SEVOTOR-982206 format. One line per 2 residues: for each residue x, y, z of C-alpha. Coordinates in Angstrom, 3 decimals, always signed. Layout:
X/Y/Z ~ ... .
END
This chain:
-4.313/+27.720/+0.961 ~ -5.741/+30.970/+2.261 .
-7.337/+30.601/+5.652 ~ -11.091/+30.179/+5.122 .
-13.480/+31.368/+7.819 ~ -14.317/+28.101/+9.525 .
-17.235/+26.711/+11.498 ~ -15.271/+25.241/+14.421 .
-16.941/+24.523/+17.765 ~ -13.909/+24.251/+20.085 .
-10.338/+25.423/+20.589 ~ -9.300/+21.809/+19.987 .
-10.900/+21.955/+16.536 ~ -9.108/+25.233/+15.767 .
-5.796/+23.654/+16.729 ~ -6.598/+20.603/+14.636 .
-7.224/+22.700/+11.506 ~ -4.022/+24.638/+12.145 .
-2.141/+21.315/+12.290 ~ -3.742/+20.165/+9.033 .
-2.766/+23.404/+7.274 ~ +0.789/+22.989/+8.513 .
+0.933/+19.409/+7.241 ~ -0.575/+20.536/+3.957 .
+1.901/+23.349/+3.407 ~ +5.027/+21.579/+4.646 .
+4.466/+17.916/+3.780 ~ +1.750/+17.494/+1.146 .
+1.951/+20.369/-1.326 ~ +5.737/+20.059/-1.892 .
+5.412/+16.383/-2.913 ~ +2.171/+16.154/-4.878 .
+3.589/+16.915/-8.328 ~ +6.306/+14.274/-8.026 .
+3.918/+11.527/-6.967 ~ +1.287/+12.506/-9.542 .
+3.916/+12.532/-12.294 ~ +5.083/+9.035/-11.379 .
+1.617/+7.694/-10.574 ~ +3.088/+6.504/-7.270 .
+0.920/+5.738/-4.257 ~ +2.050/+7.746/-1.175 .
+1.661/+4.969/+1.407 ~ +4.069/+6.600/+3.879 .
+2.104/+9.834/+3.728 ~ -1.000/+7.986/+4.893 .
+0.988/+6.549/+7.783 ~ +2.090/+10.077/+8.634 .
-1.373/+11.613/+8.629 ~ -2.642/+8.499/+10.428 .
-0.079/+9.033/+13.184 ~ -1.319/+12.637/+13.406 .
-4.824/+11.276/+14.070 ~ -6.338/+12.368/+10.754 .
-7.610/+8.924/+9.713 ~ -9.833/+8.387/+12.743 .
-11.423/+11.767/+13.421 ~ -15.187/+11.003/+13.573 .
-14.895/+7.768/+15.572 ~ -15.067/+7.140/+19.357 .
-12.072/+7.790/+21.588 ~ -12.494/+4.415/+23.296 .
-11.285/+2.720/+20.109 ~ -8.582/+5.255/+19.292 .
-10.712/+7.730/+17.345 ~ -10.662/+11.501/+17.519 .
-14.306/+11.890/+18.644 ~ -14.698/+14.927/+16.383 .
-18.067/+15.980/+14.966 ~ -18.564/+15.389/+11.266 .
-18.557/+19.138/+10.652 ~ -14.938/+19.289/+11.831 .
-13.843/+16.087/+10.079 ~ -15.177/+17.314/+6.733 .
-13.308/+20.597/+7.018 ~ -10.131/+18.587/+7.600 .
-10.830/+16.693/+4.364 ~ -11.318/+19.995/+2.570 .
-7.925/+21.248/+3.740 ~ -6.171/+17.994/+2.833 .
-7.709/+17.970/-0.634 ~ -6.652/+21.545/-1.309 .
-3.028/+20.482/-0.742 ~ -3.117/+16.994/-2.313 .
-6.316/+15.629/-3.792 ~ -5.338/+11.959/-3.574 .
-4.569/+12.255/+0.144 ~ -7.873/+13.973/+0.884 .
-9.781/+11.392/-1.132 ~ -7.822/+8.557/+0.506 .
-8.632/+9.857/+3.981 ~ -12.319/+9.958/+3.028 .
-12.249/+6.409/+1.641 ~ -10.441/+5.072/+4.706 .
-13.025/+6.690/+6.996 ~ -15.777/+5.126/+4.878 .
-14.008/+1.759/+5.181 ~ -14.106/+1.927/+8.983 .
-17.828/+2.717/+9.017 ~ -19.349/-0.789/+8.693 .
-17.498/-2.131/+11.756 ~ -17.986/+1.071/+13.755 .
-21.699/+1.346/+13.026 ~ -22.890/-2.231/+12.478 .
-20.237/-4.435/+14.061 ~ -20.845/-6.353/+17.274 .
-19.128/-5.133/+20.457 ~ -16.597/-7.943/+20.034 .
-15.897/-6.987/+16.421 ~ -15.432/-3.333/+17.296 .
-13.037/-4.173/+20.095 ~ -11.133/-6.591/+17.867 .
-10.730/-4.491/+14.706 ~ -11.482/-0.818/+15.253 .
-8.329/+0.087/+17.230 ~ -6.107/-1.179/+14.414 .
-8.204/+0.556/+11.768 ~ -8.128/+3.851/+13.621 .
-4.488/+3.769/+14.705 ~ -3.217/+5.035/+11.371 .
-1.153/+1.902/+10.758 ~ -3.777/+0.263/+8.557 .
-5.467/+1.550/+5.410 ~ -8.911/+0.475/+4.261 .
-10.805/-0.096/+1.009 ~ -14.535/-0.280/+0.319 .
-15.658/-2.803/-2.306 ~ -19.167/-2.278/-3.641 .
-18.961/-1.608/-7.403 ~ -18.439/-4.355/-9.973 .
-17.747/-4.353/-13.726 ~ -21.463/-4.892/-14.440 .
-22.997/-3.081/-11.446 ~ -22.014/+0.508/-10.744 .
-25.008/+2.755/-10.124 ~ -27.208/-0.373/-9.897 .
-25.351/-1.629/-6.847 ~ -28.144/-4.043/-5.864 .
-27.338/-6.064/-9.010 ~ -23.882/-7.097/-7.756 .
-22.893/-10.671/-8.577 ~ -19.932/-11.518/-6.341 .
-21.058/-14.666/-4.497 ~ -20.225/-15.828/-0.998 .
-21.090/-19.476/-0.308 ~ -21.062/-20.724/+3.270 .
-19.148/-23.935/+3.915 ~ -21.026/-27.007/+5.145 .
-19.625/-26.583/+8.644 ~ -20.694/-22.910/+8.672 .
-17.173/-21.723/+9.457 ~ -16.171/-19.901/+6.256 .
-17.485/-18.162/+3.185 ~ -15.955/-18.924/-0.198 .
-16.126/-15.681/-2.176 ~ -15.913/-15.507/-5.968 .
-16.295/-12.461/-8.200 ~ -14.704/-9.182/-9.215 .
-14.920/-5.780/-7.574 ~ -14.178/-2.741/-9.730 .
-12.915/+0.825/-9.295 ~ -11.630/+0.123/-5.796 .
-9.694/+3.013/-4.280 ~ -6.620/+1.579/-2.493 .
-7.099/-1.708/-4.342 ~ -3.838/-3.587/-3.917 .
-2.578/-1.055/-1.374 ~ -5.106/-1.449/+1.443 .
-4.656/-3.578/+4.549 ~ -8.348/-4.451/+4.891 .
-11.319/-4.607/+2.530 ~ -15.065/-4.328/+3.073 .
-16.634/-6.757/+0.607 ~ -20.283/-6.415/-0.382 .
-21.219/-9.910/-1.543 ~ -24.265/-11.916/-2.516 .
-25.237/-14.590/+0.008 ~ -28.738/-15.163/-1.430 .
-30.505/-14.604/-4.764 ~ -33.023/-12.164/-3.314 .
-31.912/-8.858/-4.840 ~ -30.816/-6.193/-2.370 .
-31.995/-8.379/+0.534 ~ -29.452/-11.055/-0.372 .
-26.341/-8.901/+0.064 ~ -24.006/-9.230/+3.046 .
-20.880/-7.411/+4.227 ~ -17.617/-9.243/+4.896 .
-14.378/-7.828/+6.306 ~ -11.288/-9.319/+4.661 .
-7.600/-8.776/+5.372 ~ -5.288/-8.043/+2.451 .
-3.618/-11.441/+2.781 ~ -6.885/-13.389/+2.543 .
-6.265/-16.578/+0.503 ~ -7.894/-16.312/-2.911 .
-8.035/-12.502/-2.965 ~ -5.765/-10.384/-5.166 .
-5.686/-7.026/-6.936 ~ -5.670/-6.329/-10.650 .
-3.342/-3.971/-12.478 ~ -3.836/-0.388/-11.249 .
-6.070/+1.680/-13.520 ~ -4.463/+4.382/-15.687 .
-6.652/+7.331/-14.746 ~ -7.167/+10.842/-16.091 .
-6.643/+12.334/-12.645 ~ -5.817/+11.305/-9.084 .
-2.863/+9.386/-10.525 ~ -1.255/+8.989/-7.096 .
-4.442/+7.380/-5.770 ~ -4.236/+3.670/-6.541 .
-7.401/+2.245/-8.089 ~ -7.792/-1.354/-9.237 .
-10.092/-4.318/-9.477 ~ -10.172/-6.720/-6.541 .
-10.246/-10.319/-7.746 ~ -11.884/-13.012/-5.621 .
-11.301/-16.623/-6.618 ~ -12.718/-18.779/-3.858 .
-11.404/-16.338/-1.253 ~ -11.773/-17.809/+2.224 .
-13.358/-15.427/+4.761 ~ -14.234/-16.641/+8.249 .
-17.896/-16.312/+9.176 ~ -17.036/-14.215/+12.232 .
-15.864/-11.565/+9.755 ~ -19.404/-10.945/+8.543 .
-20.498/-7.482/+9.658 ~ -24.154/-7.405/+10.644 .
-26.611/-10.145/+9.759 ~ -26.790/-12.028/+6.480 .
-28.786/-9.888/+4.064 ~ -27.979/-6.627/+5.872 .
-25.142/-5.675/+3.531 ~ -27.117/-3.410/+1.224 .
-28.453/-1.430/+4.177 ~ -24.883/-1.089/+5.453 .
-23.678/-0.003/+2.000 ~ -26.320/+2.693/+1.550 .
-25.826/+4.012/+5.071 ~ -22.069/+4.216/+4.550 .
-22.510/+6.003/+1.223 ~ -24.578/+8.773/+2.834 .
-21.581/+9.655/+4.983 ~ -19.121/+9.011/+2.161 .
-20.923/+11.467/-0.103 ~ -20.312/+14.205/+2.415 .
-16.621/+13.324/+2.312 ~ -16.584/+13.686/-1.476 .
-18.397/+17.020/-1.195 ~ -15.700/+18.294/+1.167 .
-12.924/+17.062/-1.144 ~ -14.585/+18.884/-4.039 .
-14.800/+22.135/-2.092 ~ -11.122/+21.876/-1.169 .
-10.052/+21.508/-4.799 ~ -12.390/+24.280/-5.919 .
-11.044/+26.602/-3.218 ~ -7.454/+25.921/-4.285 .
-8.312/+26.554/-7.951 ~ -10.135/+29.780/-7.126 .
-7.231/+31.091/-5.068 ~ -4.734/+30.282/-7.810 .
-6.908/+32.006/-10.420 ~ -7.399/+35.076/-8.236 .
-3.686/+35.414/-7.498 ~ -2.887/+35.118/-11.205 .
-5.541/+37.666/-12.142 ~ -4.033/+40.184/-9.752 .
-0.554/+39.793/-11.234 ~ -1.277/+39.366/-14.938 .
-1.513/+42.642/-16.862 ~ -3.056/+43.203/-20.293 .
-3.914/+46.436/-22.062 ~ -2.222/+48.392/-19.301 .
-4.176/+46.990/-16.335 ~ -4.551/+43.914/-14.154 .
-6.888/+41.394/-15.721 ~ -8.867/+41.186/-12.466 .
-9.925/+44.785/-13.131 ~ -11.789/+43.725/-16.280 .
-15.424/+43.309/-15.298 ~ -15.977/+40.125/-17.299 .
-13.171/+38.331/-15.493 ~ -13.940/+39.744/-12.060 .
-17.512/+38.500/-12.427 ~ -16.190/+34.981/-13.117 .
-14.182/+35.095/-9.894 ~ -17.186/+36.502/-7.993 .
-19.305/+33.572/-9.172 ~ -16.576/+31.112/-8.186 .
-16.268/+32.276/-4.581 ~ -20.052/+32.478/-4.206 .
-20.553/+28.937/-5.455 ~ -17.732/+27.582/-3.284 .
-19.164/+29.246/-0.181 ~ -22.618/+27.843/-0.965 .
-21.192/+24.334/-1.477 ~ -19.328/+24.501/+1.831 .
-22.449/+25.601/+3.709 ~ -24.453/+22.817/+2.072 .
-22.103/+20.054/+3.226 ~ -21.849/+21.614/+6.696 .
-25.646/+21.804/+7.005 ~ -25.923/+18.097/+6.139 .
-23.126/+17.272/+8.585 ~ -24.911/+19.149/+11.392 .
-27.954/+16.950/+10.805 ~ -25.731/+13.882/+10.977 .
-24.101/+15.075/+14.185 ~ -27.550/+15.717/+15.679 .
-28.705/+12.177/+14.863 ~ -31.197/+13.391/+12.253 .
-31.766/+11.904/+8.804 ~ -29.402/+13.423/+6.259 .
-29.495/+11.148/+3.221 ~ -31.178/+13.680/+0.925 .
-29.040/+16.519/+2.260 ~ -25.909/+14.437/+1.590 .
-27.064/+13.844/-1.986 ~ -27.658/+17.579/-2.442 .
-24.253/+18.442/-0.994 ~ -22.419/+15.895/-3.141 .
-24.280/+16.985/-6.274 ~ -23.802/+20.722/-5.809 .
-20.242/+20.623/-4.486 ~ -18.885/+18.385/-7.245 .
-20.702/+20.242/-10.024 ~ -19.329/+23.445/-8.508 .
-15.820/+21.992/-8.454 ~ -16.056/+21.111/-12.152 .
-17.340/+24.593/-13.014 ~ -14.787/+26.417/-10.868 .
-11.800/+24.476/-12.159 ~ -13.004/+24.937/-15.756 .
-13.313/+28.698/-15.271 ~ -10.005/+28.869/-13.386 .
-8.219/+27.294/-16.355 ~ -9.891/+29.930/-18.543 .
-8.621/+32.742/-16.305 ~ -5.057/+31.570/-16.777 .
-5.543/+30.998/-20.498 ~ -2.695/+28.997/-22.021 .
-0.926/+28.863/-18.656 ~ -3.908/+27.020/-17.218 .
-3.573/+24.269/-19.791 ~ +0.057/+23.380/-19.141 .
+1.448/+21.239/-16.359 ~ +3.681/+24.028/-15.037 .
+0.618/+25.215/-13.113 ~ -1.615/+22.981/-10.937 .
-4.866/+24.143/-12.566 ~ -4.879/+21.375/-15.180 .
-4.457/+18.765/-12.407 ~ -7.347/+20.176/-10.387 .
-9.461/+20.262/-13.555 ~ -8.755/+16.551/-14.155 .
-9.440/+15.677/-10.524 ~ -12.758/+17.534/-10.492 .
-14.283/+15.301/-13.166 ~ -14.160/+12.044/-11.258 .
-15.792/+13.597/-8.180 ~ -18.998/+13.854/-10.230 .
-18.831/+10.058/-10.642 ~ -17.604/+8.437/-7.394 .
-19.839/+7.596/-4.389 ~ -22.818/+7.617/-6.752 .
-22.871/+9.612/-9.990 ~ -24.520/+13.005/-9.908 .
-27.359/+11.554/-11.955 ~ -27.935/+9.103/-9.082 .
-27.907/+12.011/-6.617 ~ -30.641/+13.705/-8.627 .
-32.544/+10.418/-8.564 ~ -32.274/+10.282/-4.746 .
-33.477/+13.872/-4.409 ~ -36.272/+13.410/-6.943 .
-37.597/+10.276/-5.249 ~ -37.637/+12.123/-1.936 .
-39.693/+14.915/-3.506 ~ -42.132/+12.386/-4.935 .
-42.747/+10.878/-1.487 ~ -43.224/+14.100/+0.470 .
END
């Protein structure tokens, strides 16, 4: 990936991005095609980037985190995604999975679980969606019933579209503890070996084939009450708060893929000759590339602006929705146009453009569809 002019506050951040580029060039990019072809989950690669500190960047040093601002963390995700989309997305999902404990856990819970989560040895999953409740997350049905002695919850239901389902070491479960709509949802932290919890067959996806996605099946799963994060009924608040940050992660992943697609298209356009000249010298095609780089730069600035608000402790929910919406729509447009630049070569698997095109689509769906993002923005406008 060509070095992009970065918004980095410290020499440490510059060194961090240089390390990420090195990992991307030497470790990620050479392996992505093999793993995508096989649909194999690169568990060892997550251990490797975890050991390099890339799975704990925005969390406190006292628990083993990198104490980096969100602006820096998101640029790391962008670089990872440009080299291997599934690794960038996985890093974002793991960071999201650490959020409930880091932000809403008690001091004892943070001390007990965060160091392991942030060490790079463990991988997390975030379980909100269900087969019958995607965008309408408050309608989730998975039930958690407290035992008579108040020691354990018995959890029954099905979670759907879970990134790292069956591969993760810990799971954040959003469950219903009362029949009071969004106010009856709680958050439980479950280990992978929790009795009564299992994973379904991995989904056969259009893109991100090396990112394992499956249902998580809960059949009377036994979760100790001290694994509830926050108070009973606080789960929906935790979920929405986590998604604000997660949407910024998806925006950064989208920009990384779009940047990679743009660079591939530009390089091809400079080499490919038709009618006695480089195709980049045809105005129609050069205008396409000009639009691509403009839209990518705008998307990057949008996610960075939202991240600065987050780092400053300001509200950023609407800005995160805008960033996710614009960045993922941009990624879909850029990858579509990049395939067009390459023509037939863009449609075959000898070039990575068709993979980036397939990956772009799902980014308009995960962490809240882009229709939901427009809903968030529109409701904000109606109130102000």
